[in-house]
C-alpha positions in Angstrom: -40.1 -34.6 -28.1 -37.5 -34.0 -25.4 -37.4 -30.8 -23.6 -34.0 -29.1 -23.8 -32.3 -26.7 -21.6 -28.9 -25.0 -22.0 -26.9 -24.1 -19.0 -24.0 -21.7 -19.0 -21.7 -20.2 -16.4 -18.0 -20.5 -15.5 -14.7 -18.9 -14.6 -15.0 -20.1 -11.0 -16.7 -23.0 -9.2 -19.2 -20.6 -7.8 -20.6 -20.0 -11.3 -21.0 -23.8 -11.9 -22.0 -25.6 -8.8 -25.5 -24.0 -8.5 -26.2 -25.2 -12.0 -25.3 -28.7 -10.9 -27.8 -28.5 -8.1 -30.6 -28.3 -10.7 -29.5 -31.2 -12.9 -31.1 -34.1 -11.0 -34.7 -32.8 -11.0 -34.6 -31.6 -14.6 -33.3 -35.0 -15.7 -36.1 -36.7 -13.8 -38.5 -34.4 -15.7 -37.2 -35.6 -19.1 -35.0 -32.6 -20.0 -32.0 -33.0 -22.3 -29.2 -31.0 -20.7 -26.7 -29.0 -22.7 -23.9 -26.9 -21.2 -22.1 -24.1 -23.1 -18.7 -23.2 -21.7 -15.1 -22.6 -22.7 -12.5 -25.2 -23.8 -10.3 -24.7 -20.8 -12.5 -23.3 -18.0 -13.4 -24.9 -14.7 -16.9 -25.5 -16.0 -15.6 -28.1 -18.5 -13.6 -29.9 -15.8 -16.7 -30.1 -13.6 -18.8 -31.4 -16.4 -16.2 -34.0 -17.6 -17.6 -36.9 -15.5 -21.2 -36.3 -16.3 -22.1 -38.4 -19.3 -25.7 -37.0 -19.3 -24.4 -33.5 -20.2 -23.8 -32.5 -23.8 -21.0 -30.0 -23.6 -20.4 -27.3 -26.2 -17.3 -25.1 -26.4 -17.3 -21.4 -27.4 -14.9 -18.5 -27.4 -15.3 -16.0 -24.6 -13.4 -12.8 -23.6 -12.7 -12.2 -20.0 -14.5 -9.0 -18.8 -12.1 -6.8 -16.7 -12.8 -3.8 -14.6 -9.3 -2.5 -15.2 -7.3 -1.8 -18.4 -5.1 -4.6 -19.8 -3.7 -5.2 -23.2 -5.7 -8.4 -23.1 -8.8 -6.3 -22.9 -8.3 -5.2 -26.5 -9.1 -8.7 -27.7 -12.2 -9.1 -25.5 -14.8 -7.6 -27.9 -13.6 -9.8 -30.8 -13.8 -13.0 -28.6 -17.2 -12.1 -27.4 -18.5 -11.5 -30.9 -17.0 -14.8 -32.0 -18.6 -16.5 -29.0 -22.0 -15.0 -29.9 -21.8 -16.4 -33.4 -20.8 -19.9 -32.1 -23.5 -19.9 -29.4 -26.1 -18.7 -32.0 -25.3 -21.7 -34.2 -25.7 -24.0 -31.2 -29.1 -22.5 -30.3 -30.3 -22.9 -33.9 -29.1 -26.5 -34.0 -30.5 -27.8 -30.6 -33.5 -25.4 -30.3 -33.6 -25.3 -26.5 -36.7 -24.4 -24.6 -34.9 -22.2 -22.1 -31.4 -21.0 -21.2 -30.2 -20.8 -17.6 -27.2 -18.6 -16.9 -25.2 -18.6 -13.7 -22.9 -15.8 -14.8 -19.2 -15.4 -15.4 -17.7 -14.0 -18.6 -18.5 -17.1 -20.7 -22.2 -16.6 -20.1 -22.4 -13.2 -21.9 -22.2 -14.5 -25.5 -24.6 -17.3 -24.7 -27.2 -15.1 -23.2 -27.0 -12.6 -26.1 -27.2 -15.4 -28.6 -30.2 -16.9 -26.9 -32.0 -13.5 -26.9 -31.3 -13.1 -30.6 -32.7 -16.6 -31.2 -35.8 -15.8 -29.1 -35.0 -18.4 -26.5 -36.2 -17.5 -23.0 -33.3 -16.7 -20.7 -33.2 -17.0 -16.9 -30.2 -15.7 -15.1 -29.2 -16.1 -11.5 -27.2 -13.6 -9.4 -25.6 -15.1 -6.3 -24.1 -12.0 -4.8 -25.6 -9.1 -2.9 -25.0 -6.8 -5.9 -24.8 -8.0 -9.6 -21.4 -8.7 -11.1 -20.3 -7.2 -14.4 -21.4 -10.2 -16.5 -24.8 -10.3 -15.0 -25.3 -6.6 -15.4 -24.8 -7.2 -19.1 -26.9 -10.3 -19.2 -29.8 -8.6 -17.4 -30.5 -6.6 -20.5 -31.2 -9.7 -22.4 -32.8 -11.9 -19.7 -36.5 -12.6 -19.2 -36.2 -13.3 -15.5 -33.4 -12.6 -13.0 -33.3 -14.9 -10.0 -31.6 -13.4 -6.9 -30.2 -15.0 -3.8 -30.6 -12.0 -1.5 -34.0 -10.2 -1.3 -32.2 -6.9 -1.1 -30.8 -7.5 -4.7 -34.3 -7.0 -6.1 -33.7 -3.2 -6.1 -31.1 -3.8 -8.9 -33.3 -6.0 -11.1 -36.5 -4.1 -11.8 -39.6 -6.1 -12.8 -37.5 -9.0 -14.0 -36.3 -9.9 -10.5 -37.5 -12.9 -8.5 -36.2 -13.6 -5.0 -35.5 -17.4 -5.1 -32.5 -18.0 -2.9 -29.7 -20.1 -4.4 -29.8 -23.7 -5.6 -28.1 -26.1 -3.2 -26.6 -29.4 -4.4 -28.9 -32.2 -3.0 -25.9 -34.5 -2.2 -24.8 -32.1 0.5 -27.8 -33.2 2.6 -26.8 -36.8 2.4 -23.6 -36.6 4.5 -22.9 -38.9 7.3 -21.0 -37.6 10.4 -19.3 -40.9 11.2 -18.2 -41.4 7.6 -16.8 -37.9 7.7 -14.9 -38.5 10.9 -13.5 -41.8 9.5 -12.4 -40.0 6.3 -10.6 -37.3 8.3 -9.2 -39.8 10.8 -10.8 -38.0 13.8 -12.2 -39.8 16.8 -15.0 -37.4 17.5 -13.8 -36.4 21.0 -13.3 -32.8 20.0 -15.5 -30.5 17.9 -14.5 -30.2 14.2 -13.4 -26.9 12.7 -13.5 -26.6 8.9 -11.5 -24.0 7.1 -12.2 -23.1 3.5 -10.6 -20.3 1.5 -12.6 -20.6 -1.7 -11.8 -22.7 -4.8 -8.4 -21.1 -5.1 -7.5 -21.1 -1.4 -6.7 -18.0 0.6 -3.1 -17.2 1.6 -4.0 -14.7 4.4 -6.4 -17.2 6.1 -4.0 -20.1 5.7 -1.2 -18.1 7.3 -3.3 -17.0 10.3 -4.6 -20.5 10.8 -1.1 -22.1 10.8 0.2 -19.5 13.2 -2.7 -20.3 15.6 -2.5 -24.0 15.2 -0.9 -25.0 18.5 -3.8 -23.2 20.4 -6.5 -24.2 18.0 -5.6 -27.9 18.3 -6.2 -27.8 22.0 -9.9 -27.3 21.4 -10.6 -28.5 17.8 -9.9 -31.2 15.3 -9.3 -29.2 12.2 -9.9 -29.9 8.5 -8.3 -27.3 6.3 -9.2 -27.1 2.6 -6.4 -24.8 1.6 -6.4 -24.7 -2.3 -4.2 -26.3 -4.9 -0.5 -26.2 -4.1 -1.2 -24.5 -0.7 -0.8 -27.5 1.7 2.1 -27.7 4.0 2.1 -31.4 4.7 4.7 -31.3 7.4 2.1 -29.6 9.6 -0.4 -32.5 9.4 -1.1 -34.2 12.7 -3.7 -36.3 14.4 -5.9 -33.2 14.8 -5.0 -31.1 11.7 -5.6 -32.5 8.2 -5.0 -30.5 5.0 -6.6 -31.1 1.6 -6.2 -29.1 -1.6 -9.7 -30.0 -2.5 -12.4 -32.4 -1.3 -15.0 -33.7 -3.8 -17.1 -36.8 -3.2 -16.5 -36.9 0.5 -17.5 -33.2 1.0 -21.0 -33.9 2.2 -19.7 -36.3 4.9 -17.1 -33.8 6.0 -19.8 -31.1 6.3 -21.8 -33.5 8.4 -18.9 -33.9 10.8 -18.2 -30.2 11.0 -19.3 -28.1 14.0 -18.1 -24.6 12.9 -16.6 -23.1 9.8 -14.1 -20.4 8.8 -14.6 -19.3 5.3 -14.4 -16.6 2.7 -17.8 -15.1 1.9 -18.5 -16.2 -1.6 -22.3 -16.4 -1.9 -22.6 -20.0 -2.9 -20.4 -21.3 -0.1 -22.1 -19.3 2.6 -25.6 -20.3 1.5 -24.5 -23.9 1.5 -23.4 -23.4 5.1 -26.7 -21.7 5.9 -28.7 -24.6 4.4 -26.7 -27.0 6.5 -26.9 -24.8 9.6 -23.2 -24.5 10.1 -22.1 -21.5 12.3 -19.5 -19.6 10.4 -16.8 -17.0 10.8 -16.5 -15.1 7.5 -13.3 -13.4 6.4 -14.4 -11.7 3.1 -12.0 -10.8 0.4 -10.9 -7.1 0.9 -11.6 -4.3 -1.5 -8.0 -4.5 -2.6 -8.6 -7.9 -4.1 -12.3 -7.7 -5.2 -15.2 -5.5 -6.2 -16.5 -5.8 -2.6 -19.2 -8.4 -3.1 -17.9 -10.7 -0.4 -17.9 -7.8 2.1 -21.5 -7.2 1.2 -22.4 -10.9 1.5 -20.7 -11.1 4.9 -22.4 -8.0 6.1 -25.8 -9.4 5.2 -25.1 -12.6 7.0 -23.9 -10.8 10.1 -27.0 -8.6 10.2 -29.2 -11.7 9.8 -27.5 -13.4 12.8 -26.1 -16.2 10.6 -22.4 -15.5 11.0 -19.6 -13.6 12.6 -17.3 -11.4 10.4 -13.6 -10.8 10.8 -12.2 -8.4 8.2 -8.9 -9.4 6.7 -7.3 -6.2 7.8 -7.8 -7.3 11.4 -6.9 -10.9 10.8 -4.0 -12.3 12.8 -3.3 -15.2 15.1 -5.0 -13.7 18.2 -8.1 -12.2 16.5 -8.6 -15.5 14.7 -8.5 -17.5 18.0 -10.8 -15.1 19.8 -13.3 -15.1 17.0 -13.4 -18.8 16.6 -13.8 -19.5 20.3 -16.6 -16.9 20.5 -18.3 -18.5 17.5 -18.1 -21.9 19.1 -19.5 -20.6 22.4 -22.4 -19.0 20.5 -23.0 -21.8 18.0 -26.4 -22.9 19.3 -27.8 -19.3 18.8 -26.5 -19.2 15.3 -27.9 -22.6 14.4 -31.3 -21.7 15.7 -31.4 -18.5 13.7 -30.2 -20.2 10.5 -32.7 -23.1 10.8 -35.6 -20.6 10.6 -34.6 -19.2 7.1 -37.2 -20.4 4.6 -35.0 -19.4 1.6 -31.8 -21.1 2.7 -32.3 -23.5 -0.3 -33.7 -21.9 -3.4 -33.6 -25.0 -5.6 -37.4 -25.5 -6.0 -38.0 -21.7 -6.5 -35.4 -21.5 -9.3 -36.8 -24.6 -10.9 -40.3 -23.0 -10.9 -39.0 -20.0 -12.8 -37.2 -22.2 -15.3 -40.3 -24.2 -15.9 -42.5 -21.2 -16.4 -40.1 -19.6 -18.9 -39.8 -22.9 -20.8 -43.6 -23.2 -21.0 -43.8 -19.8 -22.6 -41.4 -21.1 -25.4 -43.5 -24.2 -26.0 -46.6 -22.2 -26.5 -45.1 -20.1 -29.3 
């Protein structure tokens, strides 16, 4: 009989890509992989080309920390989603559920608990998000990326690190340079603003372009609809999104400017890429990126520039400082044993699935 696992998580790429890092090994171990998500979320788009995934759609209500008229419908959507997820659980009888968070995960985790299916959740950020706070009540184990997060999880917590997509280790520098059209004479600066881009970072980078281009070749992943193609040059290339070539572009990159989403920064850590982090400010987030960036700064993995201090001159000074100190950052990052938590997370999943098989 095939072993079955249900994955869930969505709303942003950060709630999906760590799931994808676990697929190859589980497939090799004979697992049948199911994914529960919404009909129109990014999770469905990212699963669309994976014919080995059995995708199931449910209703889910977005969890908001502020009042909105849309909030009034959320409990009804969640209840509907629980019922739909419960029917899926009873039909496929999974050995374990792995949740990466996001509002779609809440009805799935609750339904799994009601059906007595073991649940493993994973929290990427330094402090748990709202969905994972709810999910933790129903989970059997809570994997965390930061060891400091264990103080929020109680006895269920396990410090695993975060899963890293294996294809990221297979990049080739020359292929990356060829894709970007760079000759390799200058160091490569990569700029990422998250899956939706970052207007403040984009503006500061473009203001500083004339001076940045003296030192760096620049690849700017700027988000959908955010490219200003008239600025493209021999040393400045913009992309709304990079998919299959990303591992090669990473291999060609010397230093990075990025937001401080946990999954992105741990990928840079695993690849030993010195980074300048510009976290989302409190005015636009719950503060998780500020905490993530602070942790990386204390560990000696990154420099931090707060968005409130971001301008053309501070960006230039910070990037140049980062490049001058790159070898120190690389040496510190290479010594982190939990930079890639794939194996540790898989061990937790296997252990919980084994409990189910013994019942």
